PLY file of the C-alpha trace (Angstrom):
ply
format ascii 1.0
element vertex 69
property float x
property float y
property float z
element edge 68
property int vertex1
property int vertex2
end_header
0.00 0.00 0.00
2.80 2.43 0.87
4.46 1.84 -2.50
1.24 2.72 -4.32
1.38 6.15 -2.70
5.14 6.56 -3.07
4.96 5.64 -6.75
3.07 8.89 -7.34
6.16 10.76 -6.13
8.63 8.66 -8.15
9.71 6.65 -5.11
9.73 3.04 -3.92
10.24 1.46 -0.52
11.85 -1.91 0.13
12.82 -3.95 3.16
16.47 -3.95 4.17
17.80 -6.75 6.36
14.40 -7.06 8.07
15.33 -4.15 10.34
15.00 -1.01 8.21
13.68 0.21 4.89
15.39 1.65 1.83
13.57 4.48 0.09
14.66 4.90 -3.54
13.95 7.63 -6.03
13.57 7.17 -9.77
16.92 8.95 -10.14
18.74 6.38 -8.00
19.00 8.38 -4.78
18.44 6.35 -1.63
17.64 7.00 1.99
17.65 4.46 4.81
14.70 4.80 7.20
14.14 2.92 10.42
10.34 2.83 10.42
7.28 3.90 8.48
7.02 7.12 10.47
10.30 8.31 8.95
9.22 7.48 5.39
7.29 10.69 4.71
10.05 13.08 5.77
12.57 11.09 3.72
10.15 11.01 0.78
9.88 14.80 0.86
13.67 15.07 0.89
14.16 12.71 -2.06
11.27 13.96 -4.17
11.71 17.63 -3.21
7.92 17.79 -2.90
5.46 17.78 -0.05
4.30 14.18 0.37
0.89 13.87 1.95
-0.59 10.36 1.77
-4.01 11.84 2.61
-4.01 14.51 -0.10
-7.41 14.53 -1.84
-5.93 14.75 -5.34
-3.58 11.86 -4.62
-6.40 9.73 -3.25
-8.48 10.47 -6.36
-5.63 9.30 -8.62
-5.16 6.14 -6.56
-8.88 5.46 -6.66
-8.94 5.80 -10.47
-5.93 3.48 -10.80
-7.52 0.81 -8.62
-10.70 0.91 -10.72
-8.67 0.62 -13.93
-6.96 -2.53 -12.68
0 1
1 2
2 3
3 4
4 5
5 6
6 7
7 8
8 9
9 10
10 11
11 12
12 13
13 14
14 15
15 16
16 17
17 18
18 19
19 20
20 21
21 22
22 23
23 24
24 25
25 26
26 27
27 28
28 29
29 30
30 31
31 32
32 33
33 34
34 35
35 36
36 37
37 38
38 39
39 40
40 41
41 42
42 43
43 44
44 45
45 46
46 47
47 48
48 49
49 50
50 51
51 52
52 53
53 54
54 55
55 56
56 57
57 58
58 59
59 60
60 61
61 62
62 63
63 64
64 65
65 66
66 67
67 68
């Protein structure tokens, strides 16, 4: 679910050694985060955009994508 949101910002999250997460940008930049709480601040740093998983426009896009699938 988190990756569906992060995809809209050009980012992806993956597990790292079952203790942390690696946040990657489409340009190859990475940031190691310890928990999901840290993801959004790191996402804003990597994407250079405000990342709000509850943004109405974002939720509308995600809703349209889920219907299309």
